C-alpha positions as CSV (number, residue, x, y, z in Angstrom):
1,H,-72.8,-34.0,74.0
2,V,-76.2,-34.8,71.8
3,Q,-79.2,-35.3,74.2
4,L,-82.9,-36.5,72.9
5,V,-85.2,-36.0,75.3
6,E,-89.0,-37.6,75.2
7,S,-91.8,-36.3,77.0
8,G,-95.8,-36.5,76.8
9,G,-96.0,-40.5,78.0
10,G,-98.5,-41.2,80.7
11,S,-101.7,-43.7,81.4
12,V,-104.6,-43.5,79.2
13,Q,-107.7,-45.7,78.7
14,A,-108.1,-47.7,75.7
15,G,-109.2,-45.8,72.8
16,G,-107.5,-42.7,74.4
17,S,-104.5,-40.6,72.7
18,L,-101.3,-39.3,73.7
19,R,-98.9,-37.0,71.5
20,L,-95.1,-37.8,72.5
21,S,-92.7,-35.2,71.8
22,C,-88.8,-35.4,71.2
23,V,-86.4,-32.5,71.5
24,A,-82.4,-32.8,70.9
25,S,-79.6,-30.5,72.0
26,G,-76.2,-30.5,70.4
27,Y,-77.7,-31.5,67.6
28,T,-80.5,-30.3,65.0
29,F,-83.4,-32.4,63.4
30,S,-82.3,-31.4,59.6
31,R,-80.9,-34.3,58.0
32,G,-81.2,-37.7,58.3
33,C,-83.9,-39.8,60.2
34,V,-85.8,-39.5,63.5
35,A,-87.7,-42.6,64.5
36,W,-89.9,-43.8,67.6
37,F,-89.2,-47.1,69.0
38,R,-91.0,-48.8,71.8
39,Q,-90.4,-51.7,74.0
40,A,-92.5,-53.5,76.3
41,P,-91.4,-55.7,79.5
42,G,-90.1,-59.0,78.4
43,K,-90.2,-58.2,74.6
44,A,-87.6,-56.9,71.9
45,R,-87.4,-53.8,70.9
46,E,-90.1,-52.9,68.0
47,G,-89.8,-50.0,65.5
48,V,-92.9,-48.0,65.5
49,A,-92.8,-45.2,62.7
50,T,-89.7,-43.1,61.2
51,I,-89.5,-39.7,59.6
52,S,-87.2,-38.5,57.2
53,T,-85.7,-34.6,57.9
54,V,-84.6,-34.4,54.4
55,G,-87.6,-35.5,52.5
56,G,-90.2,-36.2,55.2
57,G,-91.2,-39.5,54.0
58,T,-92.7,-41.8,56.9
59,I,-92.7,-45.6,57.6
60,Y,-94.8,-47.0,60.3
61,A,-94.8,-50.2,61.5
62,D,-98.4,-52.6,60.4
63,S,-99.4,-52.6,64.1
64,V,-99.7,-48.8,64.3
65,K,-100.7,-47.2,60.8
66,G,-103.7,-45.8,60.8
67,R,-103.5,-44.8,64.6
68,F,-100.2,-42.9,65.0
69,T,-98.6,-40.1,63.4
70,V,-95.1,-39.1,63.4
71,S,-94.4,-35.2,62.5
72,Q,-91.7,-32.4,63.1
73,D,-91.8,-29.1,64.0
74,S,-88.2,-27.9,62.5
75,A,-88.0,-24.4,63.9
76,N,-88.7,-25.6,67.3
77,N,-86.3,-28.9,66.7
78,M,-88.9,-31.4,67.9
79,V,-90.5,-34.7,66.4
80,Y,-93.9,-35.6,67.8
81,L,-95.8,-39.0,67.5
82,Q,-99.4,-38.8,67.8
83,M,-101.0,-41.8,69.0
84,N,-104.8,-42.3,68.4
85,S,-106.8,-45.2,69.2
86,L,-104.4,-46.5,71.7
87,K,-104.6,-50.1,72.7
88,P,-103.2,-52.0,75.8
89,E,-100.5,-53.6,73.6
90,D,-99.4,-50.3,72.9
91,T,-98.4,-50.2,76.2
92,A,-94.5,-49.6,76.5
93,M,-91.2,-47.4,77.3
94,Y,-91.2,-45.4,73.9
95,Y,-87.8,-43.6,72.6
96,C,-86.9,-41.5,70.1
97,A,-83.5,-42.3,68.2
98,A,-81.8,-40.3,65.5
99,R,-79.1,-41.0,63.3
100,A,-75.8,-39.3,63.0
101,Q,-76.1,-38.6,59.0
102,W,-77.6,-39.5,56.1
103,F,-76.5,-42.6,54.6
104,G,-79.7,-44.5,53.1
105,P,-83.4,-44.5,53.2
106,C,-85.2,-44.1,56.8
107,I,-85.9,-47.6,58.0
108,L,-86.9,-49.4,61.4
109,K,-83.6,-50.7,62.2
110,G,-82.3,-49.7,65.8
111,S,-78.5,-49.9,64.7
112,D,-78.9,-47.4,62.2
113,F,-79.6,-44.9,64.9
114,R,-76.9,-43.4,67.0
115,Y,-78.6,-40.8,69.4
116,W,-81.2,-42.6,72.0
117,G,-83.7,-40.7,74.2
118,Q,-84.0,-42.4,77.9
119,G,-87.5,-43.2,77.3
120,T,-91.4,-42.2,78.3
121,Q,-93.8,-44.7,79.4
122,V,-97.3,-45.4,77.9
123,T,-99.4,-47.2,79.5
124,V,-102.7,-48.2,77.8
125,S,-105.6,-50.3,80.3
């Protein structure tokens, strides 16, 4: 079966940086879209960033533009989220997600994504 596994979360002080990683098994990040979502306690799931594995285009939530960068390493079947200038409001569980196939532009709509990881916690204090 398809499995996505996130790593790289942790606790950092405001202004610090983290790099999250997502690796897939039973699946190749070669077509479609991969995205990062986050969810804080008591809050709705929020799209953070998405990258097209076809054309490389990216979309970011306004709240993270200029601070976060999503990228891919196709040779290692990895997708990353580099998070800089972290703020307390970035505290959340972060999930990577992948669409099963191409059916349109990559957008931060959770229901577009079939495969989800278990999440990695990011805490900013």
